[in-house]
C-alpha positions in Angstrom: 48.5 176.2 94.5 45.5 174.3 95.9 45.5 170.7 97.1 43.6 169.4 94.0 46.2 170.9 91.6 49.1 169.5 93.7 47.6 166.0 93.7 47.0 166.2 89.9 50.7 167.2 89.3 51.9 164.5 91.6 49.7 161.9 89.8 51.2 163.0 86.4 54.8 162.7 87.7 54.2 159.2 89.3 52.4 158.0 86.2 55.6 158.4 84.2 57.2 155.7 86.4 57.2 152.0 85.4 57.7 150.9 89.0 54.6 150.4 91.2 54.4 153.5 93.5 51.9 153.9 96.3 51.3 156.3 99.2 49.7 154.9 102.3 47.8 156.9 104.9 48.4 154.7 107.9 47.8 151.2 106.5 45.3 152.2 103.9 46.2 153.1 100.3 45.9 156.8 99.8 47.5 157.4 96.4 48.8 155.2 93.6 50.4 155.6 90.1 49.1 154.1 86.9 51.5 151.1 87.0 50.3 150.1 90.5 46.6 150.3 89.6 47.2 148.5 86.3 49.0 145.6 88.0 46.0 145.1 90.3 43.4 145.8 87.5 42.0 148.5 89.7 40.3 151.6 88.1 41.1 153.8 91.1 42.4 153.9 94.6 38.8 153.5 95.9 38.4 150.5 93.7 41.6 148.9 95.1 40.6 149.6 98.7 37.3 148.0 98.2 38.9 144.9 96.8 41.9 144.7 99.2 41.2 146.0 102.8 44.8 145.3 103.9 47.7 145.6 101.4 49.7 142.9 103.2 46.9 140.4 102.2 48.3 140.8 98.6 51.6 139.1 99.6 51.7 135.4 98.8 52.4 133.3 101.9 55.6 131.8 100.5 58.6 131.1 102.8 61.1 132.7 100.3 59.3 136.0 100.5 58.1 138.5 103.1 54.4 138.0 103.9 51.8 138.5 106.7 53.4 135.7 108.8 56.6 137.8 109.0 54.7 140.8 110.5 55.5 141.1 114.3 52.6 141.6 116.6 51.9 145.3 117.2 53.8 146.3 114.1 52.8 147.5 110.6 54.1 145.6 107.6 56.3 148.6 106.9 58.0 148.4 110.2 58.5 144.6 110.0 59.9 144.6 106.4 62.4 147.4 107.3 64.0 145.1 109.9 65.2 142.8 107.0 68.4 143.4 105.1 67.6 145.4 101.9 68.2 142.4 99.6 65.6 140.4 101.6 62.8 142.9 101.3 61.0 140.9 98.6 57.3 140.2 98.3 55.5 138.0 95.8 52.1 139.1 94.4 49.7 137.7 91.8 48.6 139.4 88.6 44.9 139.4 87.8 45.7 136.3 85.6 47.3 134.6 88.6 50.9 134.8 87.5 53.3 135.3 90.5 55.6 138.3 90.3 58.4 139.2 92.7 59.0 142.8 93.8 61.8 144.4 95.7 60.2 146.8 98.3 61.5 150.3 99.0 59.8 152.0 102.0 60.4 155.7 102.2 60.6 157.6 105.5 57.1 158.3 106.9 56.0 161.8 107.0 53.3 162.2 109.7 50.9 159.3 108.8 51.9 159.0 105.2 54.4 156.4 103.8 55.7 156.1 100.2 56.3 152.6 98.9 58.0 151.7 95.7 57.8 148.1 94.3 60.3 147.1 91.7 59.7 144.0 89.6 62.7 141.7 90.2 61.0 138.5 88.9 63.6 137.9 86.1 66.5 138.6 88.4 65.2 136.2 91.1 64.5 133.4 88.6 68.1 133.7 87.3 69.5 133.6 90.8 67.4 130.5 91.8 68.4 128.7 88.6 72.0 129.6 89.0 72.0 128.3 92.5 70.7 125.0 91.2 73.2 125.0 88.3 70.3 124.8 85.8 70.8 128.0 83.8 73.9 127.7 81.8 75.0 125.8 78.7 78.3 124.3 80.0 80.1 124.2 76.7 79.6 127.9 75.8 78.8 129.8 79.1 75.6 131.3 77.5 72.2 130.6 78.9 70.7 127.2 78.2 67.9 127.1 75.7 65.6 125.0 77.9 66.1 127.5 80.8 65.3 130.4 78.5 62.1 128.7 77.3 61.2 128.2 80.9 61.4 131.9 81.7 60.5 133.5 78.3 56.9 134.2 79.3 58.2 136.4 82.1 60.0 138.5 79.5 56.7 139.0 77.7 54.9 140.0 81.0 57.8 142.3 81.9 57.5 144.1 78.5 53.8 144.7 79.1 54.3 145.8 82.7 57.2 148.2 81.9 55.7 149.4 78.6 58.7 148.2 76.6 59.2 145.8 73.7 61.3 142.7 73.3 64.2 142.7 70.9 66.0 139.6 69.7 69.3 139.5 67.9 70.3 136.3 66.1 74.0 135.5 65.9 75.1 132.6 63.6 78.8 131.8 63.9 80.6 131.5 60.6 82.2 128.4 62.0 79.6 125.6 61.8 81.5 123.4 64.3 83.0 125.7 66.8 85.3 124.4 69.5 84.5 124.9 73.2 87.3 127.3 73.5 86.1 129.5 70.6 82.5 129.3 71.9 83.6 130.6 75.3 85.7 133.4 73.7 82.7 134.4 71.6 80.2 134.4 74.5 82.6 136.4 76.8 83.0 139.0 74.1 79.3 139.5 73.8 78.7 139.4 77.6 81.2 142.2 78.0 79.0 144.5 75.9 75.5 143.7 77.1 73.5 144.6 80.2 73.0 142.3 83.2 69.4 141.6 82.4 70.0 140.9 78.7 70.1 137.1 78.0 72.5 135.5 75.6 71.1 132.1 74.8 72.8 129.2 73.0 70.0 128.1 70.6 71.9 125.6 68.5 75.4 124.3 67.8 76.6 127.6 66.2 73.5 129.8 66.8 72.8 132.3 69.6 69.9 134.5 70.5 70.4 137.8 72.4 67.1 138.7 74.1 66.5 142.1 75.8 63.9 144.8 76.6 64.1 148.2 75.1 61.9 151.3 74.6 61.5 151.1 70.8 62.8 149.6 67.6 65.4 152.3 67.2 67.0 151.1 70.4 67.1 147.6 69.0 69.0 148.9 66.0 71.5 150.7 68.3 72.2 147.4 70.1 72.6 145.6 66.8 75.2 148.3 65.7 77.0 147.8 69.0 77.2 144.0 68.6 78.4 144.4 65.0 81.2 146.7 66.2 82.7 144.1 68.5 86.0 143.0 67.1 86.8 139.3 66.6 83.1 138.3 66.5 82.7 136.4 63.2 79.0 135.8 62.8 76.0 136.7 60.7 73.8 139.1 62.7 70.1 139.8 62.2 67.4 141.1 64.5 63.6 141.4 65.1 61.6 143.8 67.2 58.3 142.8 68.9 55.2 144.0 67.1 52.1 145.1 69.0 50.6 142.2 70.9 53.1 139.8 69.5 53.9 136.9 71.8 57.5 136.0 72.5 57.0 132.6 71.0 55.9 134.1 67.7 58.9 136.6 67.9 61.3 133.7 68.4 59.8 131.8 65.4 60.1 135.0 63.3 63.8 135.5 64.1 64.6 131.9 63.4 62.7 131.7 60.2 
């Protein structure tokens, strides 16, 4: 098998990944998957290298994230970031539309002069953590996410769907009890939380109305989650759902599920 075929096969494998994956030769980008090039709006590795001579220049100079100022003299950015604890290996970079995104950085062991880097979008997780630290995320009465907080981060859901080639699903749950007590609200919310993923968001939208917002591969997966929610015992609510249509904004999706 010649080098050209090997590179083509490698490109095909990496292009199936939604994380940003790059191979550096020294400090220069040598190889990148489709997700990486798409994020930087680059048509090729050559196009990227022409626009960004040093990859570390892409890191926003923010004190909460690793950036050029954290690179020790005489070290590569790979070497400096690996000195941090794994949970602190976070960089922030701008999309072509100047939206900041946060990425967890995984640096593979170098082989000769080649280094594999994987960047995992953790924007949603970080926003949740920051808001939780500031006690600004939760609806105190129910324990679900606060509506205002969700509206603050909802655009990130839309961006994450595009970046990860997924769609947004929303399940509306309207409690049969129009005036639920705080105790019953917390019981309901805890039941739902026990059956959803960490990145799914259960939002208290009104007195007895909740929205469950999540990312999935397709509409069929939305229907599976609806079935799972309906199967939860002791959840007395009217349940309906919507799936994001092509190029539909999350604001329009929310309006549709609430209509």
